[in-house]
C-alpha positions, 0 to 999 in steps of 0.5 A: 500500500502506498504511503501517504503523509500523516495528517498529524505532520503539520501539527508535529511541525507546529509543536516542534517550532513552538519548542524551538522558539524558546528564548535564545538565552535558554538554547543549548548552543551559544547565543548568535551574534549576528542575524545569520551565519550560514555554515560553510561545511567545506571550510577547514577553519575550526570553530565552535560550530562552523565558519560563515559562508560569504554567499548565502542562498534560500536553499541554505535554509531549506530541507524537505527530507522529513516528509517521507519515511526513512528505510527501516530495513536494518538491524534495529528496525529504525532510522533517524533522518536529521534536519540539523546544521549538516543538512540545513546550513542556515541553522548554524548559530541558531541553536535548534534542529529537528529529526524524523524517526521511523520504526518498523513493527518491533523496531528499536531506537537503541539506548543513546544520549544527546550530549548537547541537547534536550529532545522532544518527540511528537508522535506522527503515527503508531504507538511507542514505549519510550523512556529515559534513565536518570543519574539516580538510575530511575527509569521514567517510561511511558507508552505514547501514541499519535498526537502525544509528546514526550521529553528526554532531558539533555544528556540522559540515556533514553530509547524508543521501542515500537512494540506494535504490529504497524509502523510508527514515526515521530518528529523530534525537536532539539535545542541544538544545531547539532545535538550529537548522538552516542549510542551506548552499544556502539560507543562501548563495543565498536569504538576505534581504537577498541575499548579494552576487553578487560574494561568491558568484561569487568564493567558488564560482569561477563566473559571475554567470549561474550564481549568479542561476540558483541563486538563482532556483531556491531563491527562495521560491515566490510564492503 
C-alpha cells in the first residue's frame, strides 16, 4: 500500500517550532551574534560550530527530507533522518534542529544520549514505549501514541521501542544545531581504537567470549 503523509505532520511541525522558539538565552548552543551565519561545511577553519559562508542562498535554509519515511530495513528496525546544521546550513548559530524517526513493527531506537541537547518527540503515527534513565538510575517510561509528546532531558540515556504490529514515526525537536548522538552499544563495543576487553568484561560482569561476540556483531560491515 502506498504511503501517504500523516495528517498529524503539520501539527508535529507546529509543536516542534513552538519548542524551538524558546528564548535564545535558554538554547543549548551559544547565543548568535549576528542575524545569520550560514555554515560553510567545506571550510577547514575550526570553530565552535562552523565558519560563515560569504554567499548565502534560500536553499541554505531549506530541507524537505522529513516528509517521507526513512528505510527501516536494518538491524534495529529504525532510522533517524536529521534536519540539523549538516543538512540545513542556515541553522548554524541558531541553536535548534529537528529529526524524523521511523520504526518498523518491533523496531528499536537503541539506548543513546544527546550530549548537547534536550529532545522532544511528537508522535506522527503508531504507538511507542519510550523512556529515559536518570543519574539516580530511575527509569521514567511511558507508552505514547499519535498526537502525544514526550521529553528526554539533555544528556540522559533514553530509547524508543515500537512494540506494535504497524509502523510508527515521530518528529523530534532539539535545542541544538547539532545535538550529537552516542549510542551506548556502539560507543562501548565498536569504538576505534577498541575499548579494552578487560574494561568491558569487568564493567558488564561477563566473559571475554561474550564481549568479542558483541563486538563482532556491531563491527562495521566490510564492503
